[in-house]
C-alpha distance (Angstrom), angle and dihedral (degrees) to the residues before:
residue distance angle dihedral
M1 . . .
R2 3.73 . .
G3 3.76 117.0 .
P4 3.79 117.2 -108.8
T5 3.79 115.3 -77.3
E6 3.77 121.3 -110.0
Q7 3.80 89.5 -109.6
E8 3.81 92.4 52.6
I9 3.80 90.7 50.9
R10 3.81 92.0 45.2
T11 3.81 92.0 51.4
R12 3.82 93.7 48.0
A13 3.83 92.5 44.5
Y14 3.80 89.5 52.4
E15 3.81 90.6 50.8
L16 3.81 90.2 50.4
W17 3.82 90.6 47.8
K18 3.82 92.0 51.0
D19 3.82 91.6 46.2
A20 3.82 90.2 51.0
G21 3.82 91.4 55.3
E22 3.82 96.9 -98.2
P23 3.82 96.6 -74.2
P24 3.81 114.3 -163.6
G25 3.80 118.2 -120.1
K26 3.81 96.6 16.8
M27 3.81 102.0 100.4
D28 3.82 94.9 101.8
Q29 3.79 91.4 54.7
L30 3.79 92.0 44.0
W31 3.81 91.5 47.8
Y32 3.80 91.6 56.3
Q33 3.79 91.5 43.2
A34 3.80 90.1 52.5
E35 3.80 91.9 48.9
K36 3.80 91.1 48.8
E37 3.82 91.9 49.5
L38 3.79 93.0 49.1
L39 3.81 92.3 49.0
A40 3.81 91.0 48.1
R41 3.80 90.9 49.0
R42 3.80 91.7 52.6
T43 3.79 92.1 46.8
S44 3.81 91.3 50.5
N45 3.81 88.5 51.6
G46 3.79 88.7 61.3
E47 3.79 99.3 -99.8
A48 3.79 113.0 141.7
P49 3.81 112.2 -121.1
C50 3.83 94.7 -143.6
D51 3.82 93.6 98.4
I52 3.80 94.1 62.5
N53 3.80 91.3 102.7
G54 3.78 96.8 35.6
H55 3.80 97.7 -81.2
N56 3.78 112.6 143.6
G57 3.76 96.5 -178.6
P58 3.75 141.6 -18.3
S59 3.77 112.3 -29.5
T60 3.77 118.1 -120.7
Y61 3.75 124.4 -127.3
P62 3.83 109.5 -108.4
E63 3.80 111.9 -95.2
R64 3.82 93.0 -132.0
L65 3.83 91.4 58.3
R66 3.80 98.6 47.6
G67 3.78 111.6 119.6
V68 3.81 93.6 8.6
H69 3.79 97.5 113.0
């Protein structure tokens, strides 16, 4: 799963801001709330959250460290 795009977060944060009565100084909180909601929605739709940071599958152990421990 890819994380939500900046535009998706912006749109949802704006909706939250409007619904809250357009409070001044709350956009940072609403931005993170929007991102959290969008991630939760994707997870509940069955999308695996491992691609949030660019991971497309299980990460491999670095070759240079194999057998070191």
